[in-house]
N, C-alpha and C positions, 0 to 999 in steps of 0.2 A: 081643834082638829080632831076628827073622830079616829078610832082605832083602824077603821077600814082604809082611811086615807094614809095613815102611817104605814100600814102593811104595803100599800101600793108604792109609796116612795122608797121604802126599804128594799122591796123586791127589785124595783128599777135600778137602784144604786148598785145592788149586787150584780145585776145583769150587766150594767155598764162596765164595772170592774172586770168582769170576766171577758167581755168583748175587747176592752183595751189590751188585756194580757194576751188574748189570742192574736190580736193584730200585731203586737210586738213580736211574738214568736214567728208569725208569718213573714214579717219584714226581715227578721234575721235569716230565716231560711231562704227568702228571695235573694238577700245579699250573697249568701253562700253560693246560690245557683249562678249569680252573675260571675263569681270568681272562677267557677268551673266551666263556664261557657267557652267552647273551643273556637267560637267565631271571633273572639277578640284578637286583634292584630298583634302577633308576638313582639313586633318591634316598636309598639307604642310606649311612650314614656310612662313608667309605672306610677310615678307621682301624680301625673295628670289623670290617669285611669282611676286611681283611688279617690282623688278629689271629686271626680265626676260621679262616681258611684255614691259617695257620701251625700253629695248635694241632692242626687236623685232620691235616695232613701229618706232624707229629711223631708223633702217636698212631699213625697208620697205619704209619709207618716202624718205630717200636718194636715194634708187633705183628708186622709181617712178619719183622723181624730175629730176634725171639724164635722164630718158627716155623722159620726157616731153621736157626738154631743148634740147636734141638731135633732137626731132621731130620739135620743133619750129625753131631750127637754120638750120638743114640740109634738112628736108623734110616736109614742111607745109602740114598739113592734116586738112580737114574741120572738124569743131566742131562736126557736126552731125555724122561723121563716126568714131569718136575716141572710142576705146574700153578701159574701165577702169578695172583694175585688181580686182579680187574677193579675199577677205581675207579667208584663210583656217585655222581653229583652229589647233594648233600643240599639245596642252596639252590634249590629249585624254586618259581617264582613262579605263583601261581594268580590269574587275573584275576577281580575281583569281578563279580557279576552286575548289570548296569545296570538300575536301576528308573526308569522314565519316569513322572513324576507325571501324573495325569489332570487335564485343564483343565475346570473346570466353567464354562460360559458364564454371563455376568452378564445377567440378564433386563433387557430394555429397558422403561423406564416406559411406562405406557399413554399418558399425556398429558404432553408436554414441548415447549417452544418454543425456537427459536433466532432471535434478531433479526439479520437479514441486514444491513439498513441503514435509515436514515431516508430515505424517498423525498422528502419535502417537509418544510419547516420544521425546520431543524437547531436544535440547542440554543441558546437565547438570541437567537433571531431577533427583530428589532425590529418593532413595529407601532404604529400610532397608536391612540388610544382608539377603540373601536367598530369597528375593522377586522374584516372576516370573512376567514377563511382555512380551508384544509383541511389537516389533518395526516394523513400517510400513512406507515405502517410496512410494511416487507416482512418477513414472518414465515415461518419454515419449520417444518413438523411433523416433529420429530425423535423422536416417540414411536412407539408400536406400534399405536395406535388411530386411527381416522379421525374427523376433526372433522366433524360434520354441522351442519345449520342449527339444531339444537337447542343448539349451543354459542353462547355470548355473549361479547362484549367488554364489560368492566365497569370503571367507575372505582373505585379502592380508597382513594385519598387525594388531597388537594390540590384544586385548582380545576378544575372541569369545563369552564370557559370557554364556557359556553352550550351544550355538547353534552349528548345524551341520556345518562342514567345507565347504561342497558343497551342494547346494540346487537347484534342477531343477526348471525351470520356469513352472508355472502351465498350460500355454497354449500359443498359437501363439500370437504375437504382431506385427501387420502390421506397416509400416512406418506412422508416425503422429499419432499413437494410444498411449494411456496411459495404465499403469497397476499399480496396488497396490501390491507391494511385501512385505510380512510379514515374520518375523522370531520370533519364540518363544525363549525367553532368560531368564536367571536367574542372579540376581545380585550376585556378589562375596560375600563370607563370611566376608571378611575384609573390614574395613572402608577405604575409599579412592576415587580417581577419576579413571574412567575406560573408554577406548575408543576402538572401533573396526572399521577397515576400509574395505569396500567391493567394489568389482568390478563385472562386468558381463564377461562371457568368451564364446566364440563361440564354435561350435563343433570341431574346429581344435586346440583349446587350446589358441587362441589369446584373451588376456584380453582387455577390453575397458570400458570406463566410461564417466564421464562428463567433461566439460571445453572445451576451444577453440581447444585443441589438441586431446580431447577425451580419455585422459589417467589419469584423476583425479578421486579419490575414493570418495564415499559418505560414511557416517559413523553413528554410534550410540555412544553417550557420556552420561555417567551417573555419579552421585555421590552416593556412599554408606555411609549412615549416620545413627546415632543412634536417634531414635525418642522417646525413652523412656521418659515418663512424669509421675512422681510418683503422680502428683495431679489428674491424669485422671484414672477413672476406665475403660473408653473406649475412644480411640482417633480416632475421625473420619478422621482426616488428615493422621495419620499413616496407616489407613486401607483404603485409598482412592480407590485403585484399587481392593480392595476386594468387592467393590460395583459394581452393574451392572448399567451402565450409558446409558441413552437414552435421546434423544431430539425430537422436533417436526419433525426432519429430519430422525429419526430412531435410531438404536443402534450406539453408538459412541465409539471409543477406549479410553482406559485409560492407562497412561495419555495422554491427547490430546495436541494439539499445538494451539497457539494463532492465527494461520492463518486459522483455520478451520471454514468455514462459516456454517457448520452443527452443530456447538456448541462444546464446549470443557470443560474439567475439569482437572486441574493439580495443583501441589503444588508449593508454594514459601515460602522461609524462610526469605525473605527481601521485603515483599509487601509494596507498596505505597498506603495506604488507603486514603479515601477521606479527612481525617482530619490530617493524620500524617504518618511518616515512621515507620514501625515495623520490628522486627527481630525474630518473632515466626512463627510457621508453620501455613500456611493459605491455604485454598482451594479457588482457583481462578476458577470461572465458567462463562460461557457465553452461553445463549440460542442460538438456531439457528436464523439467521438473518431474522426474519419475525415479522409482527405486533402482532401475537399471539405466538410467539416463547416461548419455554420452555426447561428446562433441569432438569432431575431427577437422583438421585443416590439411589438405593435400596440396603441397607446394609445387611450383613449376620445376622443370628439369634442372639438375645441378650436376656438374662434373667435379668429383672429388679429387683433390690434389694431395700429394704426400705431405705428411706432417700437419694435416688439418685436424682440428678438434671441434666437436660440438660442445658449446658451453651455455649454461643457463642456471638460474636459481628458481626453484618452484616451491609452492606452498599455498596456504589459504590466505585470503584477504583479512584485513582487520575487521573485528566485530562480526565474525562468521562462525560463532559458536555452533556446533553441530556439523561443521564441514568435515566430510570423511571421503577422500577422493584418491584416485589412482592416475598417475601420469604415465604415458607411454610415448616412447620415440620409436617409430618404425621407419624402414627404408625400402622402397620398392625399386628393384633392379629393372630398368626399362628394357634391357636386352633379354632377360629371362622372364620378366613379369612376376618374379617371386618377391614376396614381401618378407623381409627379415626384421625381427624385433631387436632393437639395440639396447633397450633398457626399460625397466618398470620401476616406479617409485611411488610408494604409499605415503599419503600426507593426511594428517588430522590437525584440527585446531588445538595446538598445544604451545604456541609461542616460538616455534623453530621453523627454519626454512632449510632446504636441501640444495646444495650445489652439485651441478652435473658437469662433468668434464670427461668426455669420451673421445679417445684417439680413433680417428677414422682412417689412419694410414693403411690398414689392411685392406681397405676398399678403394685405394687410389686408382684413378683412371676410370672408375665406373660412372656410368650415367644413371642418376637415381632421382627419385622424388622422396623427399622427407614428409613424414606424416606425424603431426603433433595431435595427441589424443588425451582427453581428460574423461574419466568415467566416475560415476557415482559408486562409492564403495560402502554404503551404509550411511548412518547418521541421518541427517535431514536434507533431502534433495534440494529444497528451496535455499539452503544455506551453503551449497556446494560452489562457493565463489573462489575461483582459482586464478593463479597468475603464472605466466612465463616471463620472468624478469631478464631483460636484455638477452633474449635467445639469439644465438648467432653461431657462425663458424669462423674460427680464427686460425691463423697460421702460426704454429709454434716452431721455434728453432729445434732442429733435430738434436737429440741427445748427444753430448760430446762423448766419443768412445774413450774408454779407459785403456791406457797404454799398459800392455802386458809384456814383460821381457820374454824373449824367445826361450823355449825349453831346450836344453842341451841334449843331444842324442849320444847315449853312451854305448860303447861297444862292450862285448862280453869280457874283454880283457880289462876294461876299465872298472868293472864292477868289483868293488872291494869285497874281500871275504866277510862272511857274516860272523860277527864276534859271538862266541859262545860264553855265556855267563855262567860262572861257577857259583855254587851257593854262597861262597864267601863275598862274591861280587854284589850280592843283593843288599842294598842299605837296610839297616835295621828300622823296624817300624817304631815311629816316635810314640812314646808313651805320654799320655796327657799328664800334665802337671796336676797333682791332686791338691796342691796348695792354692 
């Protein structure tokens, strides 16, 4: 072999080694590029990805090595003219097309009712046999149709308590408007519990009401009880709704409900007073929710008799922290129309109650109207939960006169002479014992 041939072989060998080294570096760089490619799905199994990359690199290395070997062996090519393959990523992630579901609006029922609250006569309110009262519901039209005067309020079950069976609506009620529907009723003559269920009915006779399906009734429920108290000449609790009740928000119904922000008055036979639990009739009152809120009940005419007393216990209800109120008892003389205050009592929530016992004897034979009032006196108006416990007028026995012996009348001749004391008659001043 000539020297020229040896130079050619030596040169080709060196060129081949350089080419292989460059290809190895290129493959390593390509592998690093794959690892940095952001198109790889982040949630793919890392072991699977690493195995796939390794297999791809090995296959590409084998292919390129085979091409280089073939070039070196069969067809020598100058280093400057060699073309190196370009790596093309194969793991390209294609984002799926987002499909936004279309929302089909649910149609609103034509006639549907929402009970906002009982304006008067909360459930199980007590009444005496034959008492008249007015039940009021505050209802909202949550349907899509307007209620007209052709719509009616009808009883569907239970006791109508003297009310009409069908009562037309007093006016139109547009969707999202509210209306107060009232029914005049009378407590049955027998003692017991009574309930009547009511619905609305459209002009075509279809009934509807409250609830998710719009078919549930709203109702009035009362207890007919005996209030007779032989100890009382007049029972303010038993005659609660014989009084005209007003608050700082205007005239309020009787009995009211504890959810009324305009103030309320109703009865309870199991009140939780500030200091204890009781089981006698109590008037629960609450002024309208305002810093100067108040509530008053003006009772019917009453003729005061001798030796009568007004008695009651007053205070805040249990769990009424922030209660700060003033109780007033006034009396209107129906002959002169003059209103006279009989007493004022301030109460706060501190665990105590106040007993009131006022002798009315000085007003005997007067025709009067008593006025019970509670005013907000600070604190939290929403917590001004007050009570008049067993308020009434009782007859007390007149006080027994104390017998005083007659005083003897003495004539001037009967007056004994005044004794003149001489200095010797003055007893000596005792000297304290120093021992």
